[in-house]
C-alpha positions in Angstrom: 0.0 0.0 0.0 1.3 3.5 -0.8 2.5 5.4 2.3 2.2 8.8 0.7 1.9 10.6 -2.7 2.8 8.6 -5.8 5.7 9.9 -7.8 6.4 8.7 -11.4 10.1 9.1 -12.4 12.7 7.6 -14.6 14.2 4.3 -13.3 17.8 4.2 -12.5 20.3 1.4 -11.8 19.7 2.0 -8.1 16.1 0.8 -8.6 17.2 -2.6 -10.0 16.9 -4.6 -6.8 13.3 -3.3 -6.2 12.4 -3.9 -9.8 13.8 -7.5 -9.6 11.8 -8.1 -6.5 8.6 -6.9 -8.1 9.2 -9.1 -11.2 10.3 -12.3 -9.5 6.8 -13.6 -8.5 5.5 -13.1 -12.1 8.4 -15.3 -13.3 8.4 -17.9 -10.6 4.7 -18.5 -9.8 2.7 -17.5 -12.8 2.4 -17.4 -16.5 2.5 -13.6 -17.0 6.2 -13.9 -17.9 7.6 -16.6 -20.1 11.0 -16.3 -18.4 11.8 -19.4 -16.2 14.5 -17.9 -14.0 13.9 -14.6 -12.2 16.6 -12.0 -13.1 18.5 -10.6 -10.2 19.3 -6.9 -9.6 22.4 -7.0 -11.8 20.4 -8.4 -14.7 17.8 -5.7 -14.2 20.4 -3.0 -14.0 21.8 -4.3 -17.3 18.3 -4.2 -18.9 17.8 -0.6 -17.8 21.3 0.4 -19.1 20.6 -1.4 -22.4 17.8 1.1 -23.1 20.8 3.5 -23.6 18.6 6.6 -22.9 16.4 5.8 -25.9 13.6 3.7 -24.5 12.0 4.7 -21.2 12.0 2.8 -18.0 9.7 4.3 -15.4 9.0 3.6 -11.7 6.1 4.6 -9.5 7.3 5.3 -6.0 5.9 6.3 -2.6 8.5 7.6 -0.3 11.5 5.4 -0.9 9.5 2.4 -2.0 9.3 1.3 -5.7 5.7 0.1 -6.1 5.7 -0.6 -9.9 7.7 -0.3 -13.0 6.9 0.0 -16.7 9.1 0.2 -19.8 9.3 0.2 -23.5 11.6 -1.7 -25.8 12.2 -2.1 -29.4 9.2 -3.9 -31.0 11.2 -5.8 -33.7 14.7 -5.8 -34.9 14.2 -4.5 -38.5 14.7 -0.8 -39.2 11.1 -0.4 -40.6 9.8 -1.1 -37.1 11.7 1.7 -35.3 8.6 3.9 -34.9 6.9 1.2 -32.8 7.6 0.0 -29.3 6.6 -2.9 -27.1 5.5 -2.0 -23.6 5.4 -3.8 -20.3 4.2 -3.0 -16.8 4.6 -4.9 -13.5 2.9 -3.8 -10.2 4.0 -5.1 -6.8 1.6 -7.5 -5.1 0.5 -5.2 -2.3 -0.1 -2.4 -4.7 -2.5 -4.2 -7.1 -5.9 -2.5 -7.4 -4.7 0.8 -5.9 -4.6 2.8 -9.3 -0.8 2.9 -9.3 -0.5 0.8 -12.5 -2.8 3.1 -14.4 -0.9 6.3 -13.3 2.4 4.7 -14.3 1.1 3.3 -17.6 -0.5 6.6 -18.5 2.9 8.3 -17.9 4.6 5.7 -20.1 2.1 6.3 -23.0 2.4 10.1 -22.6 6.2 9.8 -22.7 6.2 7.6 -25.8 3.8 10.1 -27.5 6.2 12.9 -26.7 9.1 10.9 -28.1 7.2 10.6 -31.4 6.6 6.8 -31.6 3.5 5.9 -33.6 2.3 2.7 -32.0 2.7 0.8 -28.8 2.2 -2.9 -28.6 1.3 -4.6 -25.3 1.7 -8.4 -25.1 -0.5 -10.1 -22.6 -0.6 -13.8 -21.7 -4.1 -15.0 -21.6 -6.3 -15.1 -19.7 -5.4 -12.0 -17.8 -8.4 -9.8 -17.2 -6.6 -7.3 -15.0 -3.9 -6.6 -17.6 -6.5 -6.3 -20.4 -8.5 -3.9 -18.3 -5.4 -1.8 -17.6 -4.3 -1.7 -21.2 -7.7 -0.7 -22.5 -8.1 2.0 -19.8 -5.1 3.8 -21.2 -6.1 3.5 -24.9 -4.9 0.0 -26.1 -7.2 -2.0 -28.3 -7.1 -5.8 -29.0 -5.2 -6.5 -32.2 -5.0 -10.2 -32.2 -4.1 -13.5 -30.5 -1.5 -16.1 -31.1 -2.8 -19.5 -29.9 -0.8 -21.8 -27.7 2.6 -20.2 -28.3 4.1 -20.5 -24.8 4.4 -23.5 -22.7 4.8 -22.9 -18.9 3.6 -24.6 -15.8 2.4 -27.7 -17.6 0.1 -26.0 -20.2 0.1 -24.1 -23.4 -0.7 -20.4 -23.2 -2.2 -18.0 -25.6 -0.7 -14.5 -26.1 -2.8 -11.5 -27.0 -1.6 -8.3 -28.6 -3.1 -5.0 -27.7 -2.2 -1.9 -29.8 -2.3 1.8 -28.9 -2.0 4.5 -31.5 0.4 7.1 -30.1 0.8 9.5 -33.0 -0.3 9.8 -36.6 1.7 7.7 -39.0 3.1 10.6 -41.1 4.7 10.1 -44.5 7.6 10.4 -44.3 7.7 9.4 -40.7 9.4 11.6 -38.1 12.3 9.9 -36.2 11.4 9.3 -32.5 13.4 11.3 -30.0 15.4 9.6 -27.3 13.9 9.3 -23.8 17.0 11.2 -22.6 15.7 14.2 -24.5 12.0 14.2 -23.6 12.1 12.8 -20.0 9.0 11.6 -18.2 5.8 13.2 -19.5 2.4 13.5 -18.0 0.1 15.2 -20.6 
C-alpha cells in the first residue's frame, strides 16, 4: 500500500533490486512472464542500461519504495519497425488495485507520444483480465491473439496483442526522440 503521494520518475540502476523483487513472483509462480528464472538486480540494472537513454524505464514510488515499473523496448529488430515500441508493466503485489498501475502506464504512454513513436504494442498472456482492463483503460485495443505459443507450468498459453496509436503515421515518418531528450511526460 502506498504510504504517501505517488511519484512517477525515470528508473535508475539504483532501482534494479526493487524492480527485480517486483518481477520475480511473475516469473516464478505465474504465466504472466515466459522467463523461467527470475533475473537478479544485476540483470535488471543491465536491462535498464541497455535502453541507452532511448527507451523509457519508469517507476512509481511512494517515499523510498518502488511500487511498480513500466518500460518500452524495441518492437522488432528490422529498421522499418523503429517507430513502434513494445510496452510492459509490473505492479508489486501489495499495490494491485490501488490505481498505481494506471498512473504509471498513462505516464509511459504520454512519454512515448512525446518521443514521437507511432504505435505501442502490449503483449498479454491469456487469460489476464486485470492486464486487459489496464491496457484498455489507457487506450490500447485488442489487435490479435497467437494461440498456444508459450508452454509454462504444464500448459500451453495464448498470447494476446493490444495496440495503442500514439501519433499519426506521417509520411515520411518523423524519427522518434530519445527518452534522454524528452524525459518523463504527463500530458
